[in-house]
C-alpha positions in Angstrom: 0.0 0.0 -0.1 1.2 3.5 -0.7 0.2 6.7 1.1 0.0 10.0 -0.8 0.1 13.0 1.5 -0.2 16.7 0.3 0.3 19.8 2.6 -1.5 22.8 1.4 -1.1 26.6 1.8 -4.1 28.7 0.6 -3.7 31.5 -1.9 -4.4 34.8 0.1 -7.7 35.1 -1.8 -9.0 31.6 -1.2 -12.4 31.4 0.4 -13.6 28.9 2.9 -16.1 27.8 0.2 -13.3 27.1 -2.3 -11.3 25.2 0.2 -14.3 23.1 1.1 -15.2 22.4 -2.6 -11.6 21.0 -2.8 -12.2 18.6 0.1 -15.6 17.5 -1.5 -14.0 17.0 -4.9 -11.1 15.0 -3.5 -13.3 12.8 -1.4 -15.5 12.1 -4.4 -12.6 10.5 -6.2 -12.7 7.4 -3.8 -14.4 4.7 -5.8 -14.0 6.4 -9.1 -10.3 6.0 -9.6 -8.9 2.3 -9.5 -6.7 1.6 -6.6 -7.6 4.7 -4.7 -8.9 3.3 -1.3 -9.6 6.4 0.9 -9.0 10.0 1.4 -8.7 12.0 4.7 -8.8 15.6 4.9 -7.8 17.9 7.8 -7.1 21.4 9.0 -3.5 21.8 10.5 -3.8 22.6 14.2 0.1 22.6 14.9 1.5 25.9 16.2 1.8 28.6 13.5 5.6 28.6 13.8 5.9 24.9 13.1 3.6 24.6 10.1 5.2 27.1 7.6 1.8 28.3 6.2 0.6 24.8 5.5 -2.9 25.1 7.1 -4.6 22.2 5.4 -3.6 18.8 4.1 -5.0 15.4 3.0 -3.7 11.9 2.5 -4.8 9.2 0.1 -4.1 5.5 0.3 -3.5 3.6 -2.9 -3.3 -0.1 -3.3 0.2 0.1 -4.9 2.7 2.4 -6.7 1.1 1.6 -10.1 -2.3 2.9 -8.9 -0.7 6.2 -7.6 1.1 6.6 -10.9 -2.1 6.1 -12.9 -4.0 8.6 -10.6 -2.2 11.7 -11.9 -3.2 11.5 -15.4 -6.7 9.9 -14.7 -9.4 12.1 -16.3 -11.4 12.1 -13.1 -8.5 13.5 -11.2 -7.4 16.2 -13.7 -10.2 18.8 -12.9 -9.9 18.2 -9.2 -6.1 18.8 -9.4 -6.8 22.0 -11.3 -9.3 23.2 -8.5 -6.7 22.5 -5.8 -3.9 24.3 -7.7 -6.2 27.3 -8.2 -7.1 27.3 -4.4 -3.7 26.6 -2.9 -0.5 28.6 -3.7 2.0 26.1 -2.2 1.6 22.3 -2.2 4.1 19.8 -0.8 3.8 16.2 -1.8 5.2 13.2 0.3 4.6 9.7 -0.9 5.6 6.5 1.0 5.0 2.8 1.1 3.2 1.4 4.1 
């Protein structure tokens, strides 16, 4: 199994509605993309000096690396990725095997 983690720093003009729309869109990918097992979204409650502006994040579990690699170009993922990039100015990715 592979865990795909993203830390997100919102754009200055990002609204609460736009951020929540990203959460909803990401959650909706589960069951629509082969090998994507789950998605967990959260708001960072770490002290401000420890989070470097990353106030949101999510993780996704994939059945294997091949599933994760197939996720990025998947047609269901592309508009969601575009929405996330439009809402967040800084995105940090960390992928690892479980």
